[in-house]
C-alpha positions in Angstrom: -9.8 57.3 -89.8 -6.9 58.3 -87.6 -3.7 60.1 -88.6 -1.7 56.9 -88.3 -4.3 54.8 -90.1 -4.5 57.4 -92.8 -0.7 57.6 -93.0 -0.6 53.9 -93.6 -3.4 53.6 -96.1 -1.5 53.2 -99.3 2.0 52.2 -98.0 1.6 50.1 -94.9 -1.6 48.3 -95.8 -0.3 47.5 -99.3 2.8 46.0 -97.7 0.6 44.1 -95.2 -1.3 42.5 -98.1 2.0 41.2 -99.5 3.1 40.1 -96.1 0.2 37.7 -95.9 2.0 35.9 -98.8 5.0 35.3 -96.5 3.2 32.5 -94.6 2.5 30.1 -97.6 5.9 30.8 -99.1 7.7 30.3 -95.8 5.6 27.2 -95.1 6.8 25.7 -98.3 10.4 26.4 -97.4 9.7 25.0 -93.9 8.3 21.8 -95.3 11.5 21.2 -97.3 13.7 22.0 -94.4 11.7 19.8 -92.0 12.0 16.9 -94.4 15.5 17.3 -95.6 17.3 18.3 -92.4 15.1 16.8 -89.7 13.6 13.8 -91.6 10.1 14.6 -90.6 7.1 13.3 -92.6 3.3 13.4 -92.5 1.7 15.4 -89.8 5.0 16.1 -88.0 6.3 17.7 -91.2 3.2 19.7 -91.7 3.2 21.0 -88.1 6.9 21.9 -88.3 6.6 23.8 -91.5 3.5 25.7 -90.2 5.5 26.7 -87.0 8.4 27.9 -89.1 6.1 29.9 -91.3 4.4 31.5 -88.2 7.7 32.6 -86.7 8.9 34.0 -90.1 5.6 35.8 -90.7 5.7 37.3 -87.2 9.3 38.4 -87.8 8.4 39.9 -91.2 5.5 41.9 -89.7 7.6 43.1 -86.8 10.3 44.3 -89.3 7.7 46.2 -91.2 6.2 47.7 -88.0 9.7 48.9 -87.0 10.2 50.4 -90.4 7.0 52.5 -90.1 7.9 53.5 -86.6 11.1 54.9 -88.1 9.3 56.8 -90.8 6.5 58.1 -88.6 8.6 59.1 -85.7 11.0 60.9 -88.0 8.0 62.9 -89.4 6.9 63.8 -85.9 10.4 64.8 -84.9 10.9 67.0 -88.0 7.6 68.8 -87.6 7.9 69.5 -83.8 11.5 69.6 -82.8 12.1 73.4 -83.3 8.8 74.4 -81.6 9.5 72.2 -78.6 13.1 73.2 -78.4 12.0 76.8 -78.2 9.4 76.0 -75.6 11.9 74.1 -73.4 14.7 76.6 -73.9 17.1 74.0 -75.2 19.4 73.7 -78.2 17.8 71.5 -81.0 21.1 69.5 -81.0 20.4 68.5 -77.3 16.8 67.5 -78.2 15.7 63.9 -77.4 12.6 62.2 -78.9 11.2 61.8 -75.4 11.3 65.6 -74.8 8.1 65.6 -76.8 6.3 63.9 -73.9 7.3 66.5 -71.4 6.3 69.3 -73.7 3.2 71.4 -73.0 2.7 71.6 -76.8 -0.5 69.6 -77.5 0.5 68.8 -81.1 3.9 67.4 -80.1 2.9 65.5 -76.9 -0.2 64.0 -78.4 1.7 62.7 -81.5 4.4 61.2 -79.2 1.8 59.5 -77.0 -0.1 58.2 -80.0 2.8 56.7 -81.8 4.0 54.8 -78.8 0.5 53.5 -78.2 0.2 52.4 -81.8 3.4 50.5 -81.6 1.9 48.3 -78.9 -1.1 47.6 -81.1 1.0 46.9 -84.1 3.5 44.6 -82.4 0.6 42.9 -80.7 -1.1 42.2 -84.0 2.2 41.0 -85.5 2.4 38.5 -82.6 -1.0 37.1 -83.5 0.8 34.8 -86.1 2.0 32.9 -83.1 -1.5 32.4 -81.6 -1.8 28.8 -82.9 1.3 27.9 -81.0 0.0 29.3 -77.8 -3.4 27.7 -78.4 -1.8 24.3 -78.9 0.2 24.7 -75.6 -3.0 25.6 -73.8 -4.8 22.6 -75.4 -2.2 20.1 -74.5 -1.9 21.5 -70.9 -5.7 21.1 -70.5 -5.6 17.5 -71.8 -7.4 18.3 -75.1 -5.9 16.6 -78.1 -4.7 18.9 -80.9 -5.6 17.6 -84.3 -5.4 18.8 -87.9 -8.7 19.9 -89.3 -8.7 17.2 -92.0 -8.8 14.5 -89.4 -11.6 16.2 -87.6 -13.6 16.7 -90.8 -13.1 13.0 -91.9 -14.1 11.6 -88.5 -16.6 14.2 -87.1 -18.1 11.8 -84.6 -14.8 11.2 -82.9 -14.3 14.8 -81.8 -16.0 17.2 -79.5 -17.6 20.5 -80.6 -14.7 22.4 -79.2 -12.3 20.4 -81.3 -14.3 21.1 -84.4 -13.7 24.8 -83.7 -10.2 24.8 -82.2 -8.1 22.6 -84.3 -4.8 23.1 -86.0 -5.9 24.7 -89.2 -8.7 26.8 -87.7 -6.2 28.2 -85.1 -4.2 29.6 -88.0 -7.2 31.4 -89.3 -8.1 32.7 -85.9 -4.6 34.1 -85.6 -4.9 36.0 -88.8 -8.4 37.3 -88.0 -7.3 38.3 -84.5 -4.3 40.2 -85.9 -6.4 42.0 -88.4 -9.0 42.9 -85.8 -6.3 44.2 -83.4 -4.6 46.3 -86.1 -7.8 47.7 -87.5 -9.4 48.3 -84.1 -6.3 49.9 -82.6 -5.8 52.4 -85.5 -9.4 53.1 -86.1 -10.8 53.6 -82.6 -8.1 54.1 -80.1 -6.1 56.8 -81.7 -8.3 59.7 -83.0 -7.2 62.4 -85.4 -4.9 65.0 -83.9 -3.3 68.4 -84.5 -0.3 66.7 -86.0 -2.5 64.9 -88.4 -3.6 68.3 -89.7 0.0 69.6 -89.8 1.0 66.7 -92.0 -2.0 67.3 -94.3 -1.1 70.9 -94.5 2.4 70.0 -95.5 1.1 67.6 -98.1 -1.1 70.2 -99.6 1.5 72.9 -99.7 4.1 70.5 -101.3 1.5 69.1 -103.7 0.0 72.3 -105.0 2.6 75.0 -104.4 -0.2 77.4 -103.3 -0.2 79.8 -100.4 -2.2 78.9 -97.3 -5.4 80.5 -96.2 -7.2 80.8 -92.9 -9.1 77.6 -93.4 -5.9 75.5 -93.7 -4.8 76.7 -90.2 -8.3 76.4 -88.9 -8.0 72.6 -89.3 -4.8 72.5 -87.2 -6.4 74.7 -84.6 -9.6 72.7 -84.3 -7.8 69.3 -84.0 -5.4 70.7 -81.4 -8.4 71.8 -79.3 -9.5 68.2 -79.2 -5.9 67.2 -78.3 -6.4 69.2 -75.1 -9.7 67.5 -74.4 -11.9 70.3 -75.8 -14.4 70.4 -78.6 -14.2 71.5 -82.1 -15.8 74.9 -82.6 -19.0 74.2 -84.6 -20.4 76.3 -87.4 -23.3 77.5 -85.2 -20.8 79.2 -82.9 -20.5 82.1 -85.4 -19.1 84.5 -82.9 -16.1 82.3 -82.1 -15.4 81.6 -85.8 -15.7 85.2 -86.7 -13.1 86.1 -84.1 -10.9 83.1 -85.0 -10.7 83.6 -88.8 -8.8 86.9 -88.7 -6.2 85.5 -86.4 -5.7 82.5 -88.7 -5.6 84.8 -91.6 -2.9 86.9 -90.0 -0.8 83.8 -89.5 -1.4 82.7 -93.1 -0.4 86.2 -94.3 2.8 86.1 -92.4 3.5 82.6 -93.7 2.8 83.6 -97.3 5.5 86.3 -97.1 8.0 83.4 -97.4 10.6 85.4 -95.5 11.4 82.6 -93.0 9.9 84.4 -90.0 6.8 82.3 -89.7 6.7 78.7 -91.1 5.5 75.3 -90.0 7.6 75.2 -86.8 6.2 78.6 -85.7 2.7 77.5 -86.5 3.2 74.3 -84.4 4.6 76.6 -81.6 1.7 79.1 -81.6 -1.2 76.7 -82.0 0.3 73.7 -80.1 1.0 75.8 -77.0 -2.3 77.6 -77.1 -0.6 80.9 -77.8 -3.5 81.5 -80.2 -6.6 81.5 -78.2 -10.1 83.1 -78.1 -11.6 82.0 -74.9 -11.4 82.5 -71.1 -10.4 79.6 -68.9 -13.8 77.8 -69.4 -12.8 77.3 -73.1 -16.2 78.7 -74.2 -16.5 82.4 -73.3 -15.0 84.8 -75.8 -12.3 86.8 -74.1 -11.1 90.1 -75.7 -7.9 89.9 -73.7 -7.1 86.4 -75.0 -7.7 87.6 -78.6 -5.4 90.6 -78.1 -2.8 88.3 -76.6 -3.0 86.0 -79.6 -2.1 88.8 -82.0 0.7 89.9 -79.7 2.1 86.3 -79.6 2.1 86.2 -83.4 3.9 89.5 -83.6 6.5 88.3 -81.1 7.3 85.2 -83.1 7.6 87.2 -86.2 9.8 89.7 -84.4 12.3 87.6 -82.5 11.6 84.1 -84.0 11.8 80.8 -82.3 15.5 81.4 -81.7 14.8 84.5 -79.6 12.1 82.7 -77.7 14.4 79.7 -77.1 17.0 82.1 -75.6 14.4 83.6 -73.3 13.3 80.2 -72.1 16.9 79.0 -71.7 17.6 81.9 -69.3 14.4 81.1 -67.4 15.3 77.4 -67.2 18.7 78.3 -65.8 17.1 80.3 -63.0 14.9 77.3 -62.0 16.0 74.0 -60.4 16.2 71.1 -62.9 13.7 68.5 -61.7 13.4 66.6 -64.9 14.6 63.0 -64.9 14.1 60.7 -67.9 11.9 57.7 -67.0 12.4 54.2 -68.3 9.7 54.9 -70.9 11.7 58.0 -72.0 14.9 56.0 -72.3 13.3 53.2 -74.2 11.6 55.7 -76.6 14.9 57.5 -77.2 16.8 54.3 -77.9 14.1 53.0 -80.2 14.0 56.3 -82.1 17.8 56.5 -82.4 18.1 52.9 -83.5 15.3 53.2 -86.0 16.8 56.3 -87.5 20.3 54.7 -87.6 19.0 51.7 -89.4 16.9 53.7 -91.8 19.8 56.0 -92.5 22.1 53.1 -93.3 19.5 51.6 -95.7 18.5 54.9 -97.3 19.9 58.4 -96.7 17.6 61.1 -95.8 18.1 62.9 -99.1 16.8 59.9 -100.9 13.7 59.4 -98.9 10.3 60.4 -100.1 8.6 63.6 -99.1 6.1 63.3 -96.2 3.0 63.3 -98.4 4.3 60.4 -100.5 4.1 58.2 -97.4 0.5 59.3 -96.6 -1.9 58.9 -99.5 -2.6 59.3 -103.1 -3.9 62.8 -103.9 -7.4 63.6 -102.6 -8.8 66.5 -104.7 -11.3 67.2 -101.9 -8.4 68.2 -99.6 -6.4 70.6 -101.7 -5.2 73.9 -100.2 -7.7 76.7 -99.8 -10.4 74.6 -98.2 -9.9 72.1 -95.4 -12.6 69.4 -95.5 -10.8 67.1 -93.2 -11.9 68.6 -89.9 -15.5 67.7 -90.7 -14.8 64.1 -91.7 
């Protein structure tokens, strides 16, 4: 189950179930409108009411999809903004949502790519409500009559096999099934778990239990971030790597547990997402003592000067280099979508009144409480 699918389990999918009730309700309204204002009766009235219901249902789904884009993108932005701003040497106030894409931080860039990809799947599945309208157009263009299923069932000998399958009522069912398949397939198979998924789970556990973190909690973030870069999770039979990794994770956990503000979630995202914490040589498999020593040094540097100090270093470096970055059309579209979604969400409900991240994700899972991270093996 992907991060986005998991995120949606109790919130989005519950709303989806209710949204399927939009069609019969809007069809009833459409029937009244078709008769009262357009004088339609019989099959014409039925068809008009069904088309009204399809457009309304697609619109309701799209509104819901937009709402979840606002919530999910805000979560990604909140968790990665400071880390990416430090990496790029820019003031957080100058930060744009599309800057996540040009970041070398695997946690940030993968989450950005995933959410944009998921929006395509989601809006695509929302549009499946309109599939019967498209099927009717194709049918009429090909010279095949478009009948209601009742007529076909009452006079089976008068219709071809294709018309028994592709008739008005069945097309509605196919639209629903296709939408469900696109939504489920997209979120289950095309967007795997990521480092950001583990960051959100870590936040959920910290806010749910109030406990300090331990090495295993950060190990989950590290492992998933390895897969974000195209690598493999370190398996339990690679004891040497795990033995070298756990003390590094424990050092980060110990610094976090001081609660002095020097190492928090943004710093964890910075260190792990950029590969500042690393065990291996370039091949990603051979243990490298120099890489391990550098990992401890990077942690000490973050604790010493903070992300603000690192940001100033990178800002000076950026000024000495030519600026070759230009925002693409995709970047501009993503920035406008994010800004619009946040503006609308803010107008409806202020940030102080929104739920904490974990309340959007799931009911509590006792198997994933802080102090042991099961999720990397699931």
